[in-house]
Each structure stands twice: as C-alpha cells, then as structure tokens.
N, C-alpha and C positions, 0 to 999 in steps of 0.2 A: 151487705148487711151482716150484722153481728148475730151469732147464735148464742142465746143465753140458756143455760140449764135452769131447771126449776130451782135448784139450790142457789144459784147465783142471783136469780130474781128475788127469791125470798130473803136471802141475806142482805142484799143491797136495800131492799124495801124496809126490812126490819131495822137495819142500822140507822138509816136516815129518819125513820119514824120515831126512833128512840133518843137519838142524840140531842144534846142541848145546844142548839145553834149558837146561842149567846156565849157559850163557853168554848166550844170546839172551833168555831170560825176565828175568833180573835187569837186563840192559842196557835192555830196553824199558820195564820198570816204573820203573827209576831215571830214565830220560829223561823219562818222563811226569810223575813227581813233581817233577823239577827244572824242566822247561819250563812246566808247568802247576801251579804251587805250590798252587792251591786244591784240587787233588785230594788233597792230603795229609790233609785233614780226615777222610778215611775210614780213616786209618792212625794214629790218635792213640795206640794202644797199642804202636806199633813203636819208641818211644823217640826218639832224636835224629834229627830230620829238618830241622835248622836251616840246613843249607847243602848244596851239591852234594856235597862230599866225604863228609859224614856220610851222605847218602842212598845214594851209591854204595857205601860201606863197610858199610851196615846189613845184617846177616845176615837179619833178618826181611823186609826188602824183597826181597833176593835169593831167599829161600825162596818168597815169595809170587809173585814173577815166574815161578819154575819151575812153580808150581801153575797159574798162568794159561795158560802154554804147554801144559801137560798138559790143561787144559780145552779148548784149541783142538784138541788131538789128538782128542778125542771128536768134534769136528765133522768133521774130515777123514776119520775112519773111518766116519762116518754121513752122508755128503754128501747122500743122498737123503731124509734125515729129520732135518734140522738143527733144525727147530722143536720137535719132540718131544724131541730130544736135550738141548736147553737149557731145557726147561720148568721143571725144578726149580731150576736156577741163576737163571732169570729171576725166579721167585717169591722166592728167597732175596735177591737183590739189590734187588728192589722192595719187598717186604713187611717183611723183617727188617733189612737193612742200609741201606735207603733211599738207595742209590747213584743219583746223577743219571745217567741213561742216556747223556748226552752224554760222560761219562767213558769209555765203551766206545770211542767214536770217537777220543778223544784218545789212548788206549792204542794203538789200531789204527794211527793215524798214526805213532806212535813205533816201533811194531813194523816197519812198512814201511821206515822209515829204517834201523833196525838190520839188517833182512834185506838191504837194499841194500848196506850197508857190509860185511856178512859175505860176501855172494855176489859182490861186485864186478861185473865185466863180464857175468857170467851172469844178473844181474838186469836183463833187458831190459825194454822197455816192455810186451811181451806177458806176461812173467812178473809184472811189477808189476800189470798189469790183472787177471790171474787171482787174485793175492793180495788185491787190493783187493775184487774181487767176493766172494771167500770171506769176508773179514772183514766186509764189509757184510751178508752173509746171516747171519753169526753175531751181529753187533750187532743186527740186526732181531729175531732170535729171542730174544736176551737182553732186549731192550726190550719184548717182546710183552706181558708182564705189566703194563706201565705203561699200556697203551692200554685 
C-alpha cells in the first residue's frame, strides 16, 4: 500500500478538482500521439492521425482524452485503494486491447507537461512530485495485469 502525505492528498485532490477535463485530457492525449507516434497504433479506428494538426483536431482523440482524465479521477477519489480501483481497466488494457504498458508512462509524461503549462508558477517542484507519484501509482495499478 502506498503512503500518502497530507500534502500529496491535498495537492492531487485540488488539481483534479480544478482542471478543465475537456481541455487537459485532449491536450495530453494529442501530445502523446504526436510526440510518440507509435502509440497511434491503438487508435486505428479514430480516422485521420497523419499529422499533428489532424491529431489535435480529431474529435475522437479529444473525447478519449477526456475519458482518460475521468479515469484518473477514479484514482484520486480512491487513493487508498488504487490497485483495486484499476483492476478492471488493467484487465481490459492487457487482455482485450493489448496496450503496451509503457504507453501509460508516455501519457503520464505528457500530462505532467500539460498540467505544468496550465498551472504555471503554481506547478512547483513539490506539486510535480506529488503528481508524478500519483501517476506512477496509477500506472503500476494499470500494469498489474501484465505481470
């Protein structure tokens, strides 16, 4: 079980309570698909992903980005039971979708960049550390089915 400090709990809760899911999710997923083009292979049914402009303007990418952020919401609302919270999603991504678990890390890196851009100077080193710890715990839970 992960030990969370009060600062980490407060920070994660505050960030996810304040961010605009409709803005952050699409930006993070679009960035992932542009910067790491091999991740596009899981989105073959999303239509035109041939260049950055097409990816950023793709409504299916944007919608899925929102879904992913809502998935992270499940984690911050259940910080003491993240492993169980993501057990079904881990199974889905592993057994049905066959998503390479390294892609969770790539998305998390892009999300950190988007959060930093959105939050500006409020995204301190301590805030970044709390976010990265949270995302690492979520990634571990999502990748659990793979082990």
